[in-house]
DRENFIGU-540640 format. One record per atom (N, C-alpha, C): x, y, z. Coordinates in steps of 0.05 Angstrom, whole numbers, plus 5000, padded with zeros to 4 digits. Each point is the difference from the previous one (the first is absolute). Layout:
BEGIN
XYZ...
This chain:
BEGIN
954622373524497350104992497849805007500649754997498149805007499450005030502250055016499650015029498250245007500550224987498450245005497149954993499649874977497249944992498649815020501649815011498949815019498850155025501550205009499150145024497750204994500050114976498050214995497649904984500249754991497749894985497649965019497650084992497649975016500350125028501450235000500550135026497450085014498050084984497450075012498749775014500049774987498849765012501449925025502750024999501649935024499350195023499750254994499350195021497349955013498049944982497349945010500149755018501549804992500249755016501250065027502050175000501350075026498150155018498550194989498050155015497949815012499049824984498049815009501149825023502449924997501349835021500250165026500850254998500250175024497250035013498050054983497350045011498949755014500549774988499149755012501449965027502650055000501549975025498950195022499550254991499050205019497249925011498349894982497449915009500249785021501649804994500349775018501250095027502150164997501450105025498150185015498650174986498250195014497749865013499049784988497849855011500849885027502549925003500949885025500150225022500550254992500250215019497550175003497949944984497550155001498549925025499050205014498549965025497050004994498649815013497149994998498849975027497350025001498649985025498049764998499449905024498249775001498450005026497549924999498349985024499849715009500349965026499949725011498350005025498649785005498549955025501549815017500650085025501649845019498349905023500149755006498549895023501350095026498350055020500950075027500249755017502349945011500449765016500750085029499449825018500850045028501249745011501550025022501349775012500550065029500749795015500850035028497850025020497549944992497850025019500249795022499350075024499949815022497549834997500049775015497849814997497350125009500150205018497550115010499150254984501250054977499450244984498549914975497850124994498449954977499950254983500949984975500050234982497250014987498550205006497250024991499850124971501750214995499850124974502650154993500650014974502250164990498950174977500350275004498950184980502150214993500750004974499349814979501749755002499149784987501649764999501850004976499750194982501850044977500750304998502550054991500850284997500950034971499150224988500750064972502350205000502249924985502350184999500750054970501350224996501150074973503050005002501349854982502949985001501250104974502650065002501550104976502649854999500749914975502549854996500549994970502249884993500649974971498049794989499650024974498249814987500849725004502649955000501049735004499449905028500450175020499449935027497049945005498350174988497149965003499149744988501349924978499349744988500849765017501950045017501149785016498749975027498850215011498849985027497149924999499149895023497249915003499050115027497449995005498950095026501249855023501049754996501149845021502750125010501250184984502550125008499550235020497550075005499350215019498449885023500650095024498649895023499450235020497849975014499350175022499549825024501949985018499949825023500150155026498049955017499750155025500249805024501850065018500449835024498050075022498349815007497950045020500749865027502549965004500949855024499150135026500250265002499550145025497350155001498249944981497550155000498149905021498350185009497849935019497450064986497849935014497450034988499450294993499050054976499450274992500450044970500050254991500450084972502750134998501749894982502750094997500450104971501550234998500550124974503049994994500649944974502849984992500450154974502350154998500750144976501049794979498749994977500649804980503050024992501050244996502850024989502149895019499349985026501949895020500249704998498149874987500049704999500249894971500350184981500149924972502949914993500249754991502649894991499949984969502250094987500050004971502949974990500449914975502749954990501650264997502649975000501850234996499550114972500850264997499850144974497250044991498049955017497250054994499250265015498850184987499250255012496949995005499250055025497250025007499050284994498250024981499050264992497750095018498249815007497750075017498949755013498850045023498649795015497150105004498149854989497350095001498849995028500449785014499049975027502350045019500250235011502350075017499949895028497749935010499649905027498649734999500949825016498749735003498949985028497549935002498649975025499549705006501049915023499749725008498549995026497849865001498449965024500549725011500950005025500549745013498449975026499349765006498649935025501749815016499950035026501549825018498149795011500849754996498449785009500549945030497949925013500349955029498349755008501249835016498649775012499350075028497449965007499150075027498149795010500249945027498249815012497750155013497649914993497550135011498249795012498250095017498149815012497749954981498749775004497749934984497450045017498150134987497550065013497849854986498449855016497749864990497450125012498150054982497450115010498049785004498350045021498049805007497250134999498149834994497250095001498349785011497650075009498149815010500749925029498349835012500349925028500149695001501549905020500149725004497349905008499249774988497349895005499749915029497550015010499549895027500949715003501149935022500949735005502949964991501250214990502949984991501650225014502249925011501850195014502550044984500750254994502550064986502349995020501849814995502349965018502450174991500649994974502450144990499750074971501250234993500450084972503050064997501149874980502950024997500750024970501950184994500850044972502749874995500249874977502649884992500550074971502050174994501750145020498650255011501250125020498950255011501150244985502449974988501250214985500949904973500450184981500949934973501950214990502049924984501950184988498950094973500150264996499150124975502350154986499850014974502050154984498650234986501250245002498850234987502050234998499150224989501750234999500150145027502450075009500450115027498150235006499650184981498350235005497149925005499249764992497249915002499549805022502049855008499549795020501450065027501650215001501650055024498150035024497750114996498150055022497749815001500149794983497849815000500449805023497949985017500349845025498649734998498049984982498449754999498949954973499349744995498649934976497549845009498050014983497549875007499549744984498549825012499149774985497950094980499849874978498250104978497149945006499549825019497249925006499450015030497550045007499250005028499649715009500349965026499349745012497350025013498149844992497350015011499849805023500050115024499949835024497449855002497950104989497449865002500049744984501949964983500249754984501749795013501350075023501849815013498349815017500349744994498749795015501949835016502550004992502149845013502750134996502049905014502750114997500849964971501350204989500650004971502450184994501049964976502250184990499050114973499950264999499150144975502350144987500549944974502150134985498950234984501350235003499150244987502450144986499650084975502250154987500250285012502450114999500550275010499350204979499050235008499350214982502650154990500449994975502450134989499450294994500850185018499650284996501850114978499250224987501650114978502950065008500550065025502750065008501849765001498849765002501649765003500649884973502549964994500849884975499749705001500749885023499649715004500349935029498949765007500549895027502449824998501850035019502649864998499849705006498549935021499949725008497449864993497850125007497449884994497950224995498049944984497850194995497449895012500249815019497749885013500250025030497849995013500049995030498049785008500849845020498249805010498850105027497449995001498550075024499249755015501449955023499449765016498050075021497649884998497950065019499449755016500150035026499549775018497450075015498149815000497550045014499449755017498250035019499049795017496950014999498849765000497149995001499149945028497950125008498949955027497050004997498749875021497049995000498950255012
């Protein structure tokens, strides 16, 4: 009788405790298997560019994605676990378009629900070094009693760096100032900076030209 009373005493409370334990277990277990969604912004990266390639713009430079995974997985991942990497090894000058989904890298067991920016546009320019002649402009006349023997430029040519589409047909650069021959009284060397046209990114060797003027005086 005592054994029977032991099992059946407070049976209602025992049943309630069992139900609560099952509910708590179900909640914990279910939470691990519950799926949720999350929005993340992923940086667009590129690699493999040759030395003569300049990436002018990437649009967009971030891509917004919506992912789906278990709550536990979402708590463990970060934006650094997702990458968008595009190989530009063989690109030439121009505008290039890439499907985002083809370059998106993400962890296993993660479901991509949506990609907001489906296309990535990358504009690249091809750099070119070109040798062009230097042109110096003159004004005025040599004064009476002076004979102009020689005009010589050092250097006669200069290497420029620019985008291929802009400098491929550029044949010459100009000195930034005129040489006034009426001011020449004796043989001299005049140093003049070169005019940096918008197409020229930089001068490779020098941005100056020396104008060597040789004269003779006579009665």
